[in-house]
TIDOMAR-300050 format. One line per 2 residues: number of its first residue (from 0); their letters; for each residue x, y, z of N, C-alpha, C, O. Coordinates in pm, whole numbers, plus 32768, in hexadecimal, padded with zeros to 4 digits. Example, Ala and Ser with C-alpha at 12.3 -4.5 7.8 and 13.67 -1.06 7.14 Angstrom:
BEGIN
0) AS) 8527:7DC7:830C:84CE:7E3E:830C:8528:7EB6:830C:8590:7EB4:834E ~ 8505:7F1F:82C4:8557:7F96:82CA:850A:8003:8313:853D:8072:8324
This chain:
BEGIN
0) XX) 6466:ECFF:8734:649E:ECCA:86D7:6518:EC9D:86AE:6584:ECD4:86C5 ~ 64FF:EC17:865C:6596:EC03:866F:65CA:EC28:85FB:6596:EC48:8590
2) XX) 6665:EC1D:862D:66B7:EC73:858E:6712:EBEF:8572:673E:EBAC:85D0 ~ 6725:EBD6:850B:6786:EB7E:84B0:680D:EB97:8496:682D:EBD8:8433
4) XX) 6861:EB69:84E5:68E9:EB7B:84FB:68E6:EB69:842F:68A0:EB2F:83DD ~ 696E:EBCD:842E:69B8:EBCA:839B:6A1A:EBAA:83C9:6A43:EBDF:8431
6) XX) 6A6D:EB33:8379:6AD9:EB01:838B:6B51:EB5D:8349:6BC0:EB2F:8363 ~ 6B52:EBB9:830B:6BD6:EC0C:82D4:6BC2:EC44:8342:6C14:EC11:838E
8) XX) 6B7C:EC9D:8383:6BC5:ED08:83F0:6C08:EC8B:8446:6BA7:EC60:8485 ~ 6C65:EC4A:8463:6CA1:EBF7:84AB:6D2F:EC12:8467:6D4B:EC45:83FA
10) XX) 6D6E:EBE9:84B8:6E1A:EBDE:8471:6E40:EB90:8417:6E66:EB2B:8452 ~ 6E4E:EB80:838F:6E7D:EB11:835B:6F28:EB09:8333:6F77:EB57:82FE
12) XX) 6F33:EA6A:8374:6FCF:EA4D:8386:700B:EA10:830E:707E:E9E4:830C ~ 6FA9:EA0D:8291:6FEB:E9BA:822D:7084:EA00:81E6:70E3:E9C1:81B7
14) XX) 7076:EA82:81F0:70F4:EAF5:81A5:7186:EAB2:8222:71FB:EA9D:8203 ~ 714B:EAA0:829F:7199:EA94:82E0:71EB:EA08:8303:7259:E9EF:8333
16) XX) 7179:E9B9:82D0:71C3:E94E:82F3:71D0:E8EA:8239:71D6:E873:821A ~ 71D0:E95A:81F9:71E4:E929:8179:7292:E92A:8177:72D8:E8EC:8128
18) XX) 72CC:E99C:8205:7371:E98B:81F0:73DA:E90A:81E9:7443:E8EC:81B0 ~ 7370:E8C8:8255:73B6:E84F:8286:7414:E874:82DA:7468:E81A:82D8
20) XX) 742D:E8B5:8314:7463:E8EB:83A1:7448:E88E:8413:73DC:E86D:8443 ~ 74BD:E86D:8434:74E5:E810:84AF:7484:E82D:84F8:742F:E7D7:850E
22) XX) 747A:E8A4:852C:7441:E92B:8592:73EF:E99A:8577:7426:EA08:8576 ~ 7364:E992:855F:7327:EA0E:8547:72F5:EA58:85B5:72A1:EA13:85EE
24) XX) 7303:EAC8:85EC:72AB:EB1A:8648:7272:EBB8:85D4:72A2:EC0B:8587 ~ 71ED:EB8E:8612:715E:EBBC:8638:7191:EC5B:868A:71D1:EC65:86F3
26) XX) 716A:ECAE:864A:715B:ED16:86B6:710E:ED75:8664:711E:ED96:85EF ~ 70AD:ED9E:86C9:7046:EE13:869A:6FE9:EE13:870D:6FE9:EDC2:8769
28) XX) 6F8A:EE88:86FA:6F39:EEAE:874A:6EAC:EE5D:8777:6E55:EE3C:8727 ~ 6EA6:EE43:8812:6E2D:EE0B:883A:6DB8:EDFB:87FA:6D7C:EE67:87F6
30) XX) 6D78:ED9C:87C1:6CFD:ED86:87A4:6CF6:ED4F:8719:6C95:ED0C:86F7 ~ 6D6F:ED6D:86B3:6D62:ED5D:8616:6D69:ECCA:85F2:6D7C:ECA1:8580
32) XX) 6D51:EC64:867E:6D3A:EBE3:8663:6DF5:EB94:8637:6E2F:EB56:85DE ~ 6E05:EBBF:8698:6EC6:EB84:8675:6EA3:EAD6:8693:6EB4:EA76:8649
34) XX) 6E62:EAE0:8732:6E72:EA40:8774:6E09:E9EE:8748:6E20:E976:8739 ~ 6D49:EA3B:8721:6D06:EA01:86CA:6D39:E9BB:8657:6D27:E947:8631
36) XX) 6D93:EA3A:8615:6DB5:E9D6:8584:6E25:E958:857F:6E31:E906:8523 ~ 6E7A:E961:8603:6EC7:E909:85FE:6E7F:E886:863B:6EAA:E824:85FF
38) XX) 6E22:E861:869C:6DDF:E7F6:86AC:6D70:E7CB:8646:6D3F:E75B:863A ~ 6D50:E83E:85FE:6D07:E7C6:858E:6D24:E7CC:852B:6CD8:E7BA:84CC
40) XX) 6DB6:E7ED:8523:6E3C:E7AD:849A:6E71:E739:84C6:6EAE:E6E9:847E ~ 6E5B:E72C:8540:6EAF:E698:85A3:6E68:E64E:85AE:6E86:E5DD:8586
42) XX) 6DFF:E661:85DE:6D8B:E5EE:85C4:6D55:E5C4:854C:6D3D:E54C:8540 ~ 6D34:E62B:84D2:6D4A:E5EA:849A:6DAC:E577:8451:6D9E:E509:841C
44) XX) 6DFB:E5BC:8468:6E80:E570:8420:6E8E:E4C9:8449:6E9C:E465:8402 ~ 6E80:E4E3:8517:6E79:E467:8557:6DDF:E41B:852C:6DF6:E3A5:8547
46) XX) 6D62:E420:84FF:6D12:E3C8:84DE:6D19:E39A:8460:6CCC:E33E:8447 ~ 6D85:E3D1:83DD:6D91:E3A9:8373:6DDE:E354:8384:6DB1:E2E2:8385
48) XX) 6E57:E364:8395:6ED6:E316:83AE:6EFD:E2B6:83F4:6F48:E25F:83C9 ~ 6EB5:E2BC:84A8:6EC2:E299:84F5:6F4E:E2B9:851F:6F9D:E25F:853B
50) XX) 6F60:E301:8522:6FF0:E349:854E:6FC0:E399:85DF:6F4C:E3BD:85EF ~ 701A:E3AA:8636:7021:E3F1:86DE:7058:E47F:86D9:70BC:E4AB:86A0
52) XX) 7013:E4AB:8711:704A:E562:8736:705F:E57F:87AA:7041:E521:87F3 ~ 708C:E5E4:87EA:70BD:E5EA:8877:7086:E69F:885F:709F:E6F9:880F
54) XX) 701C:E687:88F7:702F:E737:8925:7068:E756:897B:7062:E718:89E5 ~ 70B5:E7C0:8969:7109:E7F1:89D2:70E3:E870:8A25:70CC:E8D9:89E9
56) XX) 70DE:E86A:8A7B:70C7:E90F:8AB9:7131:E8FE:8B0B:7153:E88F:8B32 ~ 7179:E97F:8B30:71DB:E9BE:8B84:71C7:E998:8C33:7232:E9B6:8C68
58) XX) 716A:E964:8C96:7158:E928:8CE9:7108:E8A1:8CE3:70B4:E887:8C8C ~ 712C:E84B:8D4E:70DE:E805:8D6B:703D:E81E:8D78:6FDE:E7EE:8D3A
60) XX) 7044:E883:8DE7:6FAD:E8D3:8E09:6F71:E8D3:8DB1:6F04:E89F:8DC8 ~ 6F81:E908:8D10:6F57:E95B:8CA8:6F12:E8D6:8C86:6E9B:E8BF:8C9B
62) XX) 6F7C:E870:8C44:6F2D:E7D8:8C31:6ECE:E7C6:8C4B:6E69:E7B1:8C08 ~ 6EED:E7D0:8CF5:6E61:E75E:8D34:6DC6:E79A:8D15:6D56:E769:8D05
64) XX) 6E0C:E837:8D16:6D68:E892:8D29:6D41:E866:8C87:6CD5:E82F:8C73 ~ 6D94:E87F:8C23:6D3D:E853:8B7B:6D50:E7D1:8B5D:6D19:E7A8:8AF7
66) XX) 6DA5:E76E:8BB1:6D5C:E6D8:8B68:6CCB:E6D7:8B60:6CA4:E6B2:8AF2 ~ 6C4A:E6FF:8BD2:6BEA:E677:8BDA:6BAB:E6E7:8B72:6B37:E6C0:8B6A
68) XX) 6BB9:E778:8B09:6B4C:E7A8:8AC6:6B8E:E7B7:8A28:6B5E:E7EF:89C6 ~ 6C18:E76A:8A39:6C65:E776:898A:6C0B:E757:8963:6C1D:E7B9:891B
70) XX) 6B7B:E715:8931:6B7B:E70E:88B6:6AE6:E752:88C5:6A95:E73D:886B ~ 6AD0:E784:890B:6A2D:E7EC:8903:6A33:E871:88C4:69D1:E8B9:88B3
72) XX) 6A79:E882:88B1:6AA4:E8DE:8823:6A9F:E8B0:87B6:6A51:E8D1:875C ~ 6AE0:E871:87B2:6AE5:E820:870B:6AAB:E7DD:86D1:6AA5:E7E4:8656
74) XX) 6A55:E764:8733:69E5:E6FB:8728:69A7:E72A:86AD:69CD:E6DD:8655 ~ 6962:E77A:8681:6917:E773:8620:6943:E765:85AB:6907:E71F:8559
76) XX) 69BD:E7AD:858C:69FA:E789:8527:6A2B:E6E4:8513:6A87:E6D0:84C4 ~ 69EC:E66B:855D:6A04:E5F3:8541:699B:E5B2:8530:69C0:E53D:8531
78) XX) 6937:E5B5:8522:688C:E57A:84FD:68A6:E4F9:8507:6908:E4DD:84C2 ~ 6881:E4AD:8535:688E:E41F:855A:68EB:E40A:859E:6913:E396:8593
80) XX) 6928:E44C:85E7:69A1:E420:8642:698A:E42F:86E9:695C:E494:8720 ~ 69AD:E3CC:8720:69A6:E3C8:8787:6A56:E3CB:8824:6AAC:E382:8855
82) XX) 6A26:E449:8827:6A97:E45A:886C:6AB7:E44C:8903:6A6C:E497:8941 ~ 6B07:E40C:8951:6AFB:E43B:89D0:6BD7:E458:8A19:6C41:E45F:89D9
84) XX) 6BB9:E461:8AAF:6C53:E47A:8AE0:6C50:E400:8B45:6BF8:E3F0:8B99 ~ 6CA6:E3BD:8B35:6CDC:E325:8BB5:6D48:E35F:8BCA:6D83:E38B:8B66
86) XX) 6D80:E372:8C46:6DED:E3B7:8C65:6E31:E432:8C21:6E05:E4A3:8C0F ~ 6EBD:E3F0:8BFA:6EE1:E45C:8BA1:6EC2:E448:8B14:6EF4:E495:8AC2
88) XX) 6E6A:E3DD:8AE6:6E40:E3B1:8A7A:6DED:E3F3:8A1D:6D8B:E40C:8A63 ~ 6DD8:E41A:89BB:6D51:E427:8979:6D34:E397:8904:6D81:E362:88B4
90) XX) 6CC3:E381:8920:6C91:E309:88B0:6C3A:E388:886E:6C1A:E3FC:888A ~ 6C2A:E335:8814:6B9F:E32F:8783:6B84:E2B6:875F:6BCC:E253:8756
92) XX) 6AFB:E2CA:8744:6ABA:E25F:86F3:6A4E:E268:86AC:6A26:E2C9:86EB ~ 69FA:E256:865E:6992:E234:85E5:6919:E1F7:8637:68B4:E1D0:85FC
């Protein structure tokens, strides 16, 4: 059985981002969609506005482990787009 994910179950960044803070820190339990929501929001902004963003981790080893699968969980949010990782850069094209 395929279960459709409801976007409302993931963290909503709208209230935090409306404060226009220089730094925004989100603290919460595991699995509430903090990383997922942030990745979708920033990829959407980058595609729409041709902006760049960074994905920062505490340690280089963590980044290496997650870089190859960065788009794996969010690719379905962007139908028609193809994402790929080239070195330390991510590329997207229609």
